[in-house]
N, C-alpha and C positions, 0 to 999 in steps of 0.2 A: 450405701452400698456402691452406688453409682459413682461416687467421687473416688472410692477406692479403686474400682475398675479404670476409671479415667486416669488416675495418677499413675497406676501400674502400666497403662497403655503409653502414656507419655513418657514413662522411663525407658520403655523398650523402644519406642520411636526416636528418642534422643540418643539411646545407645546406637542404633542402626544408623542414624545419620552422622554420628561420630565415626562409626566404622566405615561408612561409604567415603567420607571426607578424608580419612586416613588413607584408604586404599587408592583415591584419586591422586593425593599427593605422592604416594609411593610410585604410581605409574608415572606421573610427570618427572620425578626424580630420576626414574630409570630412563626415560627417554631423553632427558637432558644430559645423563651421564653418557648414555650411547653416542649422542650427538658429538660430545667433547671427545670421546675416544676416537671416534672415526674421523674427526677433522684432522687429527695428527698423523694418520696412516696415509702414505703415498699409494697412489692408485685407487683408493677408495673413492667411488663417485661422490662428488660434493653436490650440494643443491645448485641448479642453475639459476643464478641471480637474474638473467634476464628474463626467464619464464616467470620467476616469481614477481618481477617488476611489472611485467604485462598483466598478470592476474591482479595485482594491487592496483594498476591503473584502471583496469576494467571495473573493478569493485567501485573505486572512486567515481568514475564517469557514470556507471550504472546508478549508484546512489544519488548523484546530481540529477540525473534523467528522471528518476522516479519521483523525486522531489518536485521537479518542474511539472511533470505529468499530474501529481496530485494537487499542486498549486493551481494549475489550469481547471482540474476537475472541480476544485472549490469554487473557483470563479463561475465555471458553468453553472454549478448548482445554485449559486447566489443569482445569476441572472434567471434562471428557471423559476426560482422562489418568487422573485419580483414580478415576473410575468404572470405567475400563478394568482399572485395578489391583485395585479391589475384585472385579471379575468374575474376574480371574485367580486371586485368593486362593480365591474361592468354587469354582473349576474344581479346585484343588488339593484342596479339602475334598471334593469328589466322589470323587477318586481314593483318598481315605484311608477310603471307607466299608467297614464291616466286613460288612455283610449286604446282600442284594438290596433289601429294603425301604428301608433308610436310603439306598442308592445311587440308588433311583428318586426318593425324596423330594428328595434333594440335586440331582439332575439337573433334576427339575421346578422347583426353586427357582432354579437357574442359568439355565435356559431362560427363565423369567418375568422375572427380573432384566435378562437380556440383551435381551429384547424392550422392556421398560420404558427401558433405557438407549438403545436405538436410536430409540424414540418421542421420547424427551426430547431426544435430539441432533437429530433432525429438526425438532421444533418449535422448538427454540433456533435453529437455522440459519435456518428460515423467518422467525422474528421478527426476527433480526438484519438479515436481507436487507431486509425491510419497513421496518424503522427506518432503514437507510441510505438506502434510496430515497426515503423520506418526507423525511428530512433534505436530500438532494440536491434534491428538488423544491421544498423550502422555501426553499433558498438560490438556486435558479434564479429562482424568483418574486420574491424580494427584489431580486435584482440587476436584474431585467428593469423594475422599477418605479422 
């Protein structure tokens, strides 16, 4: 019984998908026909190519900027991961301490290194955010002018 219900549901889904595709194609054809008709009429406003070019240029530059930001983000994550691995190795060294003085030294070193890593990560994240915002503002001001 379940397979019959599934097959009926599948038929209806396929029919609705085909109907949706036909409707979308019809709308696209109507839009294209309207563009063709209006392009030949004098006095009918034509798309401003300069405006379209600025939008396309902005999109290209924005895509390039996003790619650069994501690449830098990946590099920062790689750096953070390697620092975390180093910290983990230091933590294992603390556990291998033979006397209390050595243990205290290693704990202090591990704490200092952990705080330095946290500070570096915070600074890097703030700098990356500032760089991304300045690039976005630069692109926005270029596209507005």
